[in-house]
C-alpha positions in Angstrom: -30.2 9.8 -98.2 -30.4 12.5 -100.9 -29.2 10.0 -103.5 -31.8 7.5 -102.4 -34.6 10.1 -102.8 -33.3 11.1 -106.3 -32.9 7.5 -107.4 -36.4 6.5 -106.1 -37.9 9.5 -107.6 -36.0 8.7 -110.7 -36.9 5.2 -111.2 -41.0 5.3 -113.3 -42.4 7.2 -114.6 -45.6 12.7 -126.5 -46.1 14.9 -128.5 -49.4 16.3 -129.8 -50.1 12.7 -130.8 -50.2 10.1 -128.0 -47.1 8.1 -128.9 -45.2 8.9 -125.7 -48.2 8.5 -123.4 -49.2 5.3 -125.1 -45.7 4.0 -124.8 -45.6 4.7 -121.1 -48.9 3.0 -120.5 -47.9 0.0 -122.5 -44.5 -0.3 -120.8 -46.2 -0.2 -117.3 -48.8 -2.7 -118.4 -46.5 -5.2 -120.1 -43.1 -5.0 -118.5 -43.1 -7.4 -115.6 -39.4 -7.4 -115.2 -36.4 -5.7 -116.8 -32.7 -4.8 -116.8 -30.9 -1.8 -118.2 -27.7 0.2 -117.9 -27.9 3.9 -117.0 -26.0 7.1 -116.8 -27.2 9.8 -114.4 -26.3 13.4 -114.7 -27.2 15.7 -111.8 -27.0 19.5 -112.4 -27.1 22.1 -109.7 -29.9 24.7 -109.7 -27.4 27.3 -111.1 -26.8 25.0 -114.1 -23.0 25.1 -113.6 -22.1 22.2 -111.4 -22.6 18.7 -112.6 -22.1 15.2 -111.3 -22.2 12.1 -113.3 -22.6 8.5 -112.2 -23.4 5.2 -113.9 -24.6 1.7 -113.2 -27.3 -0.9 -113.8 -30.9 -1.2 -112.9 -33.2 -4.2 -112.5 -36.8 -4.6 -111.5 -39.4 -7.2 -111.0 -43.0 -6.7 -110.1 -44.4 -6.5 -107.6 -42.2 -4.1 -105.6 -38.7 -5.4 -106.3 -35.8 -3.4 -107.7 -32.0 -3.1 -107.7 -29.8 -0.1 -108.5 -26.1 -0.8 -108.6 -24.0 2.3 -108.9 -20.5 1.5 -110.0 -19.0 4.9 -111.0 -17.6 7.1 -109.6 -18.3 5.3 -106.3 -20.1 2.0 -105.5 -23.6 2.1 -103.9 -26.3 -0.5 -103.9 -30.1 0.2 -103.5 -32.3 -2.9 -103.1 -36.1 -3.1 -102.7 -37.1 -6.6 -101.6 -40.8 -6.1 -101.6 -41.1 -5.1 -98.0 -38.0 -2.9 -97.3 -35.6 -0.7 -99.1 -31.9 -1.1 -98.4 -29.1 1.4 -99.2 -25.6 0.0 -98.9 -22.4 2.0 -99.1 -19.4 -0.4 -99.2 -16.8 2.4 -98.8 -18.4 3.5 -95.5 -19.4 -0.1 -94.5 -22.8 1.3 -93.8 -26.4 0.2 -94.7 -29.7 1.9 -94.0 -33.1 0.3 -94.2 -36.7 1.7 -94.5 -40.1 0.2 -94.9 -41.1 0.0 -98.6 -44.3 2.1 -98.2 -42.3 4.9 -96.5 -39.5 4.9 -99.1 -41.6 4.9 -102.3 -44.9 6.7 -102.1 -45.9 8.3 -105.5 -42.5 7.9 -107.2 -41.7 6.6 -110.6 -39.9 3.6 -109.2 -43.1 2.6 -107.5 -44.8 2.5 -110.9 -42.0 0.4 -112.4 -42.1 -2.0 -109.5 -45.8 -2.3 -109.3 -47.6 1.0 -108.5 -50.9 2.2 -109.9 -50.4 4.7 -112.7 -53.8 6.2 -112.8 -54.2 6.4 -109.0 -50.9 8.2 -108.2 -50.2 10.4 -111.3 -51.7 12.8 -113.7 -50.1 12.2 -117.1 -49.7 14.8 -119.9 -48.2 14.3 -123.4 -45.4 16.8 -124.2 -43.9 17.8 -127.6 -41.2 15.6 -129.0 -37.7 16.7 -128.2 -34.2 15.4 -129.0 -35.7 12.5 -130.9 -37.8 11.3 -128.0 -41.6 11.5 -127.2 -42.0 12.9 -123.7 -44.6 12.4 -121.0 -45.0 14.6 -117.9 -46.1 12.8 -114.7 -47.5 14.9 -111.9 -48.3 13.3 -108.5 -51.9 13.6 -107.5 -50.9 13.9 -103.8 -48.5 16.7 -103.0 -47.6 15.7 -99.5 -44.2 14.0 -99.1 -43.1 14.6 -102.7 -39.4 15.0 -103.2 -39.6 16.6 -106.7 -41.1 19.5 -108.6 -41.4 17.9 -112.0 -40.9 14.6 -113.7 -40.9 13.6 -117.4 -40.2 10.4 -119.2 -38.8 10.0 -122.7 -39.5 7.2 -125.1 -37.9 6.2 -128.4 -40.7 4.3 -130.0 -41.9 1.9 -127.3 -38.6 1.8 -125.5 -37.9 3.8 -122.3 -34.9 6.0 -123.1 -34.7 8.8 -120.5 -36.1 10.2 -117.3 -35.7 13.8 -116.2 -36.5 15.0 -112.7 -36.3 18.4 -111.0 -36.2 17.9 -107.2 -37.6 20.2 -104.5 -34.4 22.2 -104.4 -34.3 22.9 -108.2 -31.6 20.3 -108.8 -32.0 18.6 -112.2 -31.3 14.8 -112.7 -31.3 13.2 -116.1 -31.1 9.4 -116.2 -30.5 7.9 -119.7 -31.1 4.1 -120.2 -29.4 1.8 -122.7 -29.5 -1.9 -123.4 -33.0 -2.2 -122.0 -34.3 -5.8 -121.8 -37.8 -6.6 -120.5 -39.6 -9.7 -119.1 -36.4 -11.5 -118.2 -36.2 -14.3 -115.7 -34.3 -12.7 -112.9 -32.9 -14.7 -109.9 -34.7 -14.0 -106.6 -31.4 -13.3 -104.8 -31.0 -10.2 -107.0 -33.6 -8.5 -104.9 -32.4 -9.6 -101.5 -29.8 -7.9 -99.3 -27.9 -9.2 -96.3 -25.6 -6.7 -94.7 -22.0 -8.0 -94.8 -20.3 -8.7 -91.5 -19.1 -5.5 -89.8 -21.6 -3.3 -91.5 -23.0 -0.4 -89.5 -26.8 -0.7 -89.8 -29.1 2.3 -89.5 -32.9 1.8 -89.1 -35.0 4.7 -90.5 
């Protein structure tokens, strides 16, 4: 469940000039679908313990997305427009939640079709490590699973997303090979629990 919260919080959401902010607004306005590879590094609050994972991400508006973690362990997270499914093949277990309960004011809600101005206050940040950064602060504090969120753009391309969750745990997701406005097959955003899967309704 914690991984779902981090991932959902991780998936949407510059400098003194507005390059980063403009890039974010343009990305949200123009990217109707997309696919990218990602690496995710989660650092404990003490800064010493780290966990790394990788996989692929796909989205299609409105309200459809797919995270496929492949290393170090497989996990699938699918939003079909109405529900969010989390499937762990090693445990043969799947959980399902209503879309509106799972997303709320999270970045993935923006990527998959949320309202940027309604849900977030945006602030351009100084350029760092070759990227233009934007800070996104939820306008509603209730139910938020993170303390802070910022997005990094290289030119107009989404390159990184950094999140600090409610417990001080830092997650950095770095994207590569981003392609936007692809024609994605509808079945990419559907999930049917395999036979024998233990299903948990949330």
